[in-house]
C-alpha positions in Angstrom: 11.4 -10.1 47.7 9.9 -7.2 46.1 11.8 -5.0 44.1 11.2 -0.9 44.8 10.6 1.2 41.9 13.7 3.4 42.8 16.0 0.1 42.7 14.2 -0.7 39.1 15.0 2.5 38.0 18.7 2.1 39.2 19.2 -1.2 37.6 18.4 0.6 34.3 21.7 1.9 34.2 24.8 0.4 32.3 26.6 -2.1 34.5 29.8 0.2 35.2 27.4 2.9 36.2 25.1 0.6 38.3 28.0 -0.9 40.3 29.7 2.4 41.0 26.3 3.9 42.4 25.3 0.6 44.2 28.8 0.6 46.1 28.0 4.1 47.5 24.3 3.3 48.1 25.5 0.4 50.2 28.0 2.0 52.0 25.6 4.6 53.2 23.3 2.0 54.3 25.8 -0.2 56.1 27.2 2.8 57.8 23.9 3.5 59.5 23.0 -0.2 60.2 26.4 -0.7 61.8 26.6 2.5 63.9 22.9 3.3 64.4 23.8 6.1 67.1 26.5 8.1 65.0 25.1 11.1 63.7 27.8 11.7 61.3 26.7 8.6 59.2 23.0 9.8 59.1 23.9 12.9 56.9 25.1 13.3 53.3 26.4 16.7 51.9 25.0 17.7 48.7 28.3 19.2 47.7 30.2 16.0 48.3 32.2 15.2 45.3 31.6 11.6 45.2 27.9 12.0 45.8 27.6 14.5 42.9 29.6 12.7 40.6 28.6 9.2 41.3 24.9 9.4 42.4 23.4 12.8 41.0 23.6 11.8 37.5 22.7 8.3 37.9 19.2 7.3 37.2 17.4 6.1 40.2 20.2 6.8 42.7 18.7 9.7 44.8 15.2 7.9 44.5 16.7 4.8 46.4 18.0 7.3 49.2 14.4 8.8 49.6 13.0 5.2 49.6 15.6 4.4 52.2 14.2 7.1 54.5 16.6 10.1 53.7 14.9 13.5 54.0 16.1 16.9 52.8 17.7 19.5 55.1 19.2 23.0 54.0 22.4 21.5 52.6 22.4 17.9 53.4 20.4 14.7 53.0 19.4 13.4 56.5 18.5 10.1 57.9 16.3 11.3 60.9 15.7 9.3 64.1 12.3 8.7 63.1 12.9 6.9 60.0 12.5 3.3 59.9 15.5 1.2 59.8 13.7 -1.7 58.5 12.7 0.1 55.2 16.3 1.1 55.0 17.4 -2.6 55.1 15.1 -3.6 52.6 16.3 -1.1 50.2 19.6 -2.1 50.9 19.1 -5.7 50.3 17.3 -5.1 46.9 20.3 -3.1 45.8 22.7 -5.9 47.0 21.0 -8.8 45.2 20.8 -6.8 41.9 24.7 -6.3 42.3 25.5 -10.0 43.3 23.2 -11.1 40.1 25.6 -8.9 38.1 28.7 -9.9 39.7 27.8 -13.6 39.4 27.1 -12.9 35.7 30.9 -12.2 35.3 30.5 -8.4 35.2 33.7 -6.7 36.7 33.5 -4.5 39.9 34.4 -0.8 39.1 36.4 0.8 42.1 34.5 3.9 43.8 36.2 7.2 43.2 37.5 7.6 46.9 37.3 5.3 50.2 33.5 4.8 50.7 34.1 5.3 54.7 34.7 8.8 53.9 31.8 9.9 51.9 29.2 10.3 54.6 29.7 13.9 56.5 28.8 15.3 59.6 25.9 17.9 60.1 26.8 20.2 63.0 23.5 21.9 63.0 20.1 20.8 64.0 18.4 18.9 61.3 15.6 21.2 59.9 12.2 19.7 59.1 12.0 17.5 56.2 10.4 19.2 52.8 8.8 17.4 49.8 11.2 15.5 47.7 10.7 17.4 44.5 12.2 20.4 46.4 15.1 18.2 47.0 15.1 16.9 43.4 15.2 20.6 42.2 18.0 21.5 44.4 20.2 18.3 43.0 19.3 19.0 39.4 20.3 23.0 39.9 23.7 21.3 41.6 24.5 19.2 38.5 24.0 22.5 36.2 26.3 24.5 38.5 29.1 21.4 38.8 28.9 20.7 34.9 29.1 24.3 33.9 32.0 24.9 36.5 33.7 21.7 35.4 33.1 22.5 31.6 35.0 25.9 31.5 38.2 24.3 32.3 38.4 23.2 28.9 39.2 26.5 27.6 42.3 26.7 29.8 43.9 23.9 27.9 47.0 25.5 26.4 46.8 23.1 23.3 43.3 23.9 22.7 44.1 27.7 23.1 47.1 27.4 20.3 44.7 25.6 18.1 42.5 28.5 18.4 44.9 31.1 17.9 46.1 29.3 14.8 42.3 30.2 13.4 41.8 33.6 14.5 43.3 36.4 12.4 44.7 37.8 15.5 47.0 40.5 13.8 44.2 41.7 11.3 41.8 42.1 14.7 44.6 43.8 16.5 45.5 46.2 13.8 41.8 47.2 13.6 41.3 47.5 17.3 44.4 49.9 17.3 43.2 52.0 14.3 39.7 52.3 16.1 41.4 53.0 19.5 43.5 55.8 17.8 40.4 57.4 16.1 38.4 57.3 19.5 41.3 58.9 21.5 41.6 61.3 18.8 37.6 62.2 18.9 37.8 62.2 22.6 41.1 62.7 24.5 39.4 62.0 27.7 38.1 58.2 26.3 38.8 55.7 28.8 38.5 52.7 26.6 41.7 50.3 26.1 42.9 48.3 23.3 41.3 44.9 24.7 38.0 46.9 24.7 38.2 47.5 20.9 39.7 43.9 20.4 36.6 42.5 21.8 34.6 44.3 19.3 36.5 43.3 16.3 36.5 39.5 17.5 32.8 39.7 17.8 32.4 41.2 14.6 34.9 38.5 13.0 33.0 35.6 14.7 29.4 36.6 13.6 30.5 37.7 10.2 33.2 35.4 8.9 33.7 32.5 11.3 30.7 30.9 12.9 27.2 30.0 11.1 23.8 29.7 12.6 21.9 26.3 11.9 18.3 26.2 12.1 18.1 23.2 9.8 20.6 21.9 7.6 20.5 21.6 3.7 20.0 17.9 2.8 23.6 16.2 2.3 22.1 14.3 -0.6 20.0 17.0 -2.7 20.9 20.2 -1.1 17.1 21.1 -0.3 15.3 22.0 2.5 15.1 19.9 5.6 12.7 19.6 8.7 13.9 18.9 12.1 12.4 15.5 13.1 12.9 13.0 15.8 16.3 12.7 17.5 18.9 9.9 16.4 21.0 8.1 18.5 24.5 9.5 19.1 27.7 7.5 17.6 30.7 6.9 19.7 32.4 9.7 18.0 29.4 11.8 18.6 29.9 10.9 22.7 33.4 11.8 22.1 32.7 15.3 21.3 30.3 15.9 23.9 27.2 15.5 21.3 24.4 13.6 23.7 21.9 14.7 21.5 21.7 14.1 17.7 19.3 16.2 15.7 17.5 14.4 12.6 17.1 16.8 9.7 14.9 15.0 7.3 14.4 16.1 3.6 10.9 15.9 2.4 12.3 15.7 -1.3 14.5 12.7 -1.2 13.7 11.2 2.3 17.4 11.6 3.5 18.3 12.1 7.0 21.2 14.6 7.8 22.8 14.2 11.1 23.2 17.2 13.1 25.4 16.3 16.4 25.0 19.1 19.0 28.9 19.0 20.1 29.6 20.3 23.3 33.2 20.2 22.9 34.8 23.5 21.8 37.6 21.9 19.8 35.2 20.1 17.7 33.4 23.4 17.2 36.5 25.1 16.0 36.3 22.7 13.1 32.4 22.5 12.4 32.0 26.3 12.8 28.1 26.1 13.2 25.3 25.7 15.7 22.8 27.3 17.7 23.4 29.8 21.1 25.1 26.9 22.9 27.6 26.3 20.3 28.2 29.9 19.5 28.8 30.7 23.1 31.2 27.7 23.9 33.6 28.3 20.7 33.4 32.5 21.4 34.4 32.0 24.8 37.4 30.0 24.1 38.3 32.2 21.3 38.4 35.1 24.0 40.6 33.1 26.3 42.9 32.2 23.3 43.7 35.8 22.9 44.3 36.4 26.8 41.2 38.1 27.4 39.4 37.2 30.8 36.3 35.6 30.0 33.4 33.6 31.5 30.6 31.7 30.2 27.2 33.0 31.2 24.2 30.3 31.7 20.6 31.7 31.7 17.8 29.2 33.0 15.4 30.6 30.4 17.4 28.6 27.8 20.1 31.1 26.5 24.2 31.2 27.0 26.6 34.0 26.0 29.9 35.3 27.2 31.3 37.9 29.7 34.7 39.5 29.5 36.5 41.7 31.8 37.6 45.0 30.9 40.8 45.9 32.4 40.4 49.6 31.5 36.9 50.1 32.6 37.2 47.7 35.7 34.2 45.9 34.9 32.5 42.9 33.2 31.1 43.3 29.6 28.3 41.4 28.4 29.1 39.9 24.8 26.5 37.8 22.8 28.3 36.4 19.7 25.2 35.3 18.3 23.8 38.8 18.1 27.4 40.6 17.8 26.3 43.0 20.5 28.6 44.1 23.4 27.7 45.7 26.9 23.8 45.7 26.3 22.9 43.4 29.2 19.1 44.6 29.3 18.9 43.0 26.0 17.1 39.8 26.8 14.6 41.0 29.5 13.5 44.3 27.7 14.4 43.6 23.9 13.6 40.0 23.9 10.9 39.9 26.6 12.5 37.1 28.7 11.4 36.4 32.0 14.8 35.9 33.8 15.1 34.0 36.9 18.7 32.6 37.3 21.7 33.9 35.1 25.0 32.5 36.3 28.9 33.4 35.5 31.5 30.5 35.1 35.1 31.3 35.0 38.3 29.4 35.8 38.4 30.8 39.4 34.9 31.1 40.2 30.8 31.0 39.9 29.1 34.5 40.3 25.4 34.9 40.3 24.9 37.8 37.8 21.2 37.7 37.5 20.9 41.4 38.7 23.2 42.7 35.8 20.6 41.4 33.0 17.5 42.8 35.0 15.8 46.3 35.5 12.9 44.4 37.2 14.4 43.0 40.2 11.2 42.3 42.1 9.9 40.5 39.3 12.8 38.3 39.0 12.8 37.4 42.6 9.4 36.2 42.4 10.4 33.8 39.7 13.4 32.3 41.7 11.9 29.3 43.1 14.0 26.6 42.1 16.1 26.5 45.0 16.1 28.5 48.4 18.5 31.4 48.3 20.5 30.3 51.1 21.2 26.8 49.5 22.4 28.5 46.0 24.7 31.1 48.0 25.8 28.2 50.2 26.6 26.0 47.3 28.2 28.7 45.2 30.4 29.7 48.1 31.5 25.8 48.4 32.3 25.5 44.9 34.4 28.8 44.7 36.1 27.7 48.2 37.1 24.4 46.6 38.3 25.9 43.4 40.3 28.8 44.5 42.4 26.8 47.0 45.4 26.9 45.0 45.2 30.8 44.1 47.7 33.1 45.4 46.8 35.8 47.8 47.0 38.5 45.3 44.6 36.6 42.8 42.3 36.2 45.8 42.2 39.8 46.4 41.9 40.8 42.9 38.7 38.4 42.6 37.2 39.8 46.0 37.7 43.5 44.9 35.7 42.7 41.6 33.1 40.7 43.2 32.6 43.8 45.6 32.6 46.1 42.3 29.7 43.6 40.8 27.5 43.6 43.9 27.8 47.4 44.2 26.6 47.5 40.4 23.6 45.0 41.2 22.2 47.1 43.7 20.6 49.9 41.3 18.8 48.5 38.5 19.8 50.4 35.2 17.6 51.9 32.5 17.6 50.4 29.0 19.7 51.9 26.4 18.7 52.2 22.7 20.6 49.2 21.6 18.6 47.0 24.1 15.1 47.3 22.9 14.9 45.3 19.8 13.9 41.8 19.5 16.3 38.8 18.5 18.2 38.6 15.3 19.7 35.2 15.3 17.7 32.2 14.1 14.7 31.9 11.9 11.3 33.8 12.7 9.6 30.6 13.8 12.3 29.7 16.0 12.7 33.1 17.8 8.7 33.3 17.8 8.6 29.6 19.3 11.1 31.0 22.1 9.1 34.3 22.5 12.0 36.3 21.5 10.9 38.6 19.2 8.8 40.8 21.7 10.2 44.5 21.5 11.1 44.8 18.0 8.3 47.2 17.0 8.2 49.1 20.1 11.5 51.3 19.3 9.8 54.4 17.3 8.6 55.8 20.8 11.8 55.0 22.6 15.0 55.5 20.4 14.9 59.4 19.8 18.4 60.2 18.8 18.7 63.7 17.4 21.7 65.4 15.8 22.4 68.4 17.1 25.6 70.6 16.2 28.6 70.2 18.5 30.6 73.6 19.4 33.0 72.6 16.5 30.4 72.3 14.1 28.7 75.5 15.1 31.9 77.1 14.7 32.6 75.5 11.0 28.9 76.1 10.3 28.6 72.4 8.8 27.1 69.1 9.9 28.6 66.3 8.1 27.6 62.6 8.8 29.0 59.2 6.9 27.7 55.9 7.7 29.2 52.8 6.4 27.2 49.5 6.4 30.4 47.3 6.4 31.7 48.8 9.3 28.5 49.4 10.6 29.8 52.7 11.7 28.9 56.6 11.6 31.5 59.1 11.0 30.8 62.7 12.2 33.4 64.1 10.2 32.5 67.8 10.9 33.2 66.8 14.7 36.7 65.9 14.7 35.8 62.5 12.9 33.8 61.1 15.8 32.9 57.4 15.4 29.6 55.9 16.5 29.2 52.1 16.4 26.0 50.4 15.5 23.6 51.4 12.7 20.8 52.0 15.3 22.7 54.2 17.8 22.2 57.3 15.7 18.5 56.4 14.5 15.6 58.8 15.5 12.9 56.1 14.9 12.9 52.6 13.6 10.0 50.2 13.1 10.5 46.4 12.2 14.0 46.8 10.6 17.4 45.4 11.4 20.8 45.1 9.9 21.5 41.6 8.3 24.7 39.9 7.2 24.9 37.3 4.4 28.1 35.4 5.4 27.8 33.1 2.1 27.5 36.1 -0.2 29.6 38.3 1.8 26.7 41.3 1.6 25.4 43.4 4.5 22.4 45.6 4.4 19.6 46.9 6.4 16.2 45.2 5.8 12.9 44.5 7.2 12.5 42.0 10.0 10.9 38.8 8.8 7.1 38.5 9.0 6.8 42.3 8.5 5.1 43.8 5.8 6.6 47.4 6.2 9.5 48.7 7.8 10.6 52.0 8.6 13.6 54.2 9.8 14.5 58.0 10.3 17.2 60.1 11.2 16.4 63.6 12.8 18.5 66.9 12.6 17.6 69.8 15.0 19.4 73.4 14.8 17.1 75.4 16.5 18.6 74.9 20.1 21.8 76.3 18.5 20.2 79.1 17.1 20.8 78.3 13.5 19.3 77.2 10.4 20.0 75.2 7.1 21.8 77.0 4.5 22.2 74.0 2.0 21.5 70.1 2.1 23.3 67.4 0.1 22.4 63.7 0.7 23.6 60.5 -0.7 21.7 57.3 0.0 21.9 53.9 -1.4 19.0 51.5 -1.5 18.5 48.2 -3.9 15.2 46.3 -4.5 14.3 42.8 -5.8 11.1 41.4 -7.5 8.3 43.9 -6.4 10.2 45.2 -3.4 10.1 48.8 -2.9 11.8 51.6 -1.1 10.4 55.3 -0.3 13.0 57.7 0.6 11.8 61.3 1.9 12.8 64.3 3.6 10.6 66.3 5.6 11.1 69.9 7.2 8.0 71.3 9.1 5.4 71.1 6.5 7.8 70.5 3.2 8.0 67.0 2.2 10.4 66.1 -0.7 11.1 62.6 -2.2 14.6 61.6 -3.4 15.6 58.2 -5.3 18.3 56.8 -2.9 20.2 55.7 -5.8 23.8 56.4 -4.3 24.4 59.6 -5.9 24.9 62.8 -4.0 21.8 65.0 -4.4 21.2 68.6 -3.2 17.6 70.4 -1.8 17.8 74.1 -2.0 14.2 73.9 -1.0 15.1 73.4 2.6 17.2 76.5 2.9 16.1 78.6 5.9 14.6 75.3 7.9 15.6 74.7 11.3 15.0 71.1 11.4 15.4 67.9 9.2 14.2 64.4 9.2 15.4 62.0 6.3 13.1 58.9 6.4 13.0 55.7 4.5 9.9 53.0 4.3 10.6 49.7 2.9 7.7 47.3 1.7 6.5 45.0 -1.1 8.4 41.7 -2.1 7.2 38.3 -2.7 6.8 34.8 -0.8 8.5 34.2 2.4 11.5 36.1 1.9 9.6 39.4 0.9 11.3 41.2 3.7 14.3 40.6 1.9 13.4 42.4 -1.5 13.9 46.0 -0.3 17.1 46.9 1.1 19.2 49.9 2.4 22.8 50.6 2.3 23.5 47.3 0.5 27.3 46.7 0.6 30.0 44.0 -0.1 32.1 43.1 3.2 35.1 43.0 0.9 35.0 46.8 0.6 35.0 48.3 3.8 35.6 51.9 2.9 32.5 52.3 0.9 30.2 54.9 2.4 26.8 53.8 2.3 24.8 56.8 3.7 25.9 60.6 3.8 24.5 64.1 4.6 26.2 67.3 4.5 24.2 70.4 6.1 25.5 74.1 5.9 24.1 76.3 8.4 24.0 80.1 9.1 22.6 81.9 12.0 18.9 82.2 12.7 
């Protein structure tokens, strides 16, 4: 008897896997052969747990169903009346022959996950016309992704694992810093609606990025410490598989020819120990840390190959985008606008539900919709609803009401696309330049000069006091508007007028932070603008302190511009006064970074270089005294 290609593929599975799948396939076939007129035996629901765990992941199993004669309907596989029972019988006999041969060889039978007779399910509606098998295979693949991620997030709910994470996270230190920043925010703006948890999220992101986790492009050679290159993959060991590392990268040293293994662990407990990886490991471990601190968090999967976290803000009544690789919060358009990603499916997975959150991350909804071709929208909605119904069976009525209300708020949010914020316009920072370029995630790094355009203008208090006083701390990555009730503004680029090819860098090994050119750029520029004309005021005096540091042939050129007046200054970290600017109504402070040597030339001219161990130091300060025009 000729063996079909599908049965040949099925036979390549390990013995235990083959026998489990074979038992289920034979049950489907035998039910149809025994009860040819019973409609309920002619359909298999795609979401059936036994089908999804025993057949979907098994090589050749779904193909066997196709060869038997099953076809695709909306949410089921169906065996139509027109299908050949004889062909089904032939495939059934091929599977049975392979099974018998294995059993005669002494291989033990593995029990099925549930009674086989209960596996087939009834389709009440009329069976739609069959589609191409590739469409079904795409649906099957997508279902595996949904189910796998939905199951994976349950690991974050393990009390022992959360306890282990809390033992590593400096919770007291992060809470104290969050409390201090909340107090400052309330003093600056009594109407501030942010809560303690919002500031704790920001502190957790900062700690995770700067102190805890490390990015891996290629590991240093474990023997000579030299540079390595990513070569072909290696076979995972039993211990690798124990911690979910199905893939092991070979980082090969050109100098001593040693292979350094880099298992891509998928178990968050192991990641608490290794503390390194790329975006998958970062999001996986960070989401666990969020749950360990009692934050409601969900794992976000993007079909264009990125993952991150969302955290629910109780005070703001909404989900916040959090990317631990980038140390950014609440910048959902970063990927589409900043990195240039062509989004299609973005899905959120928590312990309680799956939500399609694609529309939060796009301001180009029609374009995204045109790319959503992997599965039918009705199928996706039906499948997500089925997964949620199964997971939520034991939830209390109050919790169900809470989830429903949150989902309604999200759906309203999704209706109207948002406009990009300044912090969402830059390209990706994490990973090497080559890696980011290969992924097409450096797109918008040079687009910001025309769109950033933050301008300092005097507040009512500053007009009354006739002084505008601003400080920036590189270690805190925070501006303090001293003259305006000590208002705090987070992130270096939020108060910038223009920037071109510059970004903030954190050296975890050296515990240093600075602003430098982006990798691969020859020149970087940044400026801050102050405008007093709308307030009817002019400059009386200007004092500025700015720090910079250069290495090798790196250069930094600082200058002030007011109308036609351009004045250079050193940027040596000392306060300098500029009486020549008296009487002007606007001022631009600008720096240009250039020069340097070799592949790291971008690093040889730096602004605001500071030690992370000295968070109180000021890197940049400007005091402008004013008078009426």
